[in-house]
C-alpha positions in Angstrom: 33.2 34.7 11.4 32.3 33.2 8.0 32.4 29.7 9.4 29.9 30.5 12.1 27.6 32.1 9.6 27.8 29.0 7.3 27.1 26.7 10.2 24.1 28.7 11.3 22.6 28.8 7.8 23.3 25.1 7.4 21.4 24.4 10.6 18.5 26.5 9.4 18.4 24.7 6.1 18.4 21.4 7.8 15.4 22.5 9.8 13.7 23.6 6.6 14.4 20.2 5.1 12.8 18.4 8.0 9.7 20.6 7.7 9.6 19.9 4.0 9.8 16.2 4.7 6.9 16.6 7.0 4.9 18.3 4.3 5.9 15.6 1.8 4.6 12.9 4.1 1.5 14.6 5.6 0.5 16.8 2.6 -3.2 16.3 1.9 -3.0 16.7 -1.9 -0.5 15.7 -4.6 0.2 19.3 -5.4 1.4 19.9 -1.8 3.7 17.0 -2.1 5.2 18.1 -5.4 5.8 21.6 -4.0 7.4 20.1 -0.9 9.7 18.0 -3.1 10.6 21.0 -5.2 11.4 23.0 -2.1 13.6 20.1 -0.9 15.5 20.3 -4.1 16.2 24.0 -3.5 17.2 23.5 0.1 19.5 20.6 -0.9 21.2 22.8 -3.5 21.7 25.5 -0.9 23.3 23.0 1.5 25.6 21.7 -1.2 26.6 25.3 -2.1 27.3 26.0 1.6 29.4 22.9 1.9 31.4 24.1 -1.2 31.9 27.5 0.4 33.0 25.9 3.7 35.5 23.6 2.0 36.5 26.4 -0.5 36.3 24.1 -3.6 34.4 24.7 -6.8 33.6 21.1 -7.3 30.3 21.3 -5.3 29.0 24.1 -7.4 28.9 21.8 -10.4 27.0 19.2 -8.4 24.5 21.9 -7.3 23.9 22.9 -10.9 23.3 19.3 -11.9 20.8 18.8 -9.1 19.1 22.1 -10.1 18.6 20.9 -13.6 17.2 17.5 -12.5 14.9 19.3 -10.1 13.5 21.5 -12.8 12.9 18.7 -15.2 11.2 16.5 -12.5 9.0 19.4 -11.4 7.9 20.0 -15.0 7.2 16.2 -15.5 5.2 16.0 -12.2 3.1 19.1 -13.2 2.5 17.7 -16.7 1.4 14.4 -15.2 -1.0 16.0 -12.8 -2.6 18.1 -15.6 -2.8 15.5 -18.3 -2.4 12.1 -16.7 0.6 11.2 -18.9 4.0 12.5 -19.4 4.8 11.4 -23.0 2.1 12.2 -25.6 
């Protein structure tokens, strides 16, 4: 039963990733593209966690944590670039 639920959620997350990719390409403003990229980070973290649950190994949880940290830093850097025009003062 758990395998069916994991596969169903993985399919939904893949659909969400495709819709985020569409927003990343079509997005009319830079803010829309940054938000789509941030949402793609979150969805990819969820997919990695689901894969770790499916394989019953804790190695993928560390990879998801690493991607979460990189996603946070890149979102802050993009936001700072949009507000000020430069990242490093």
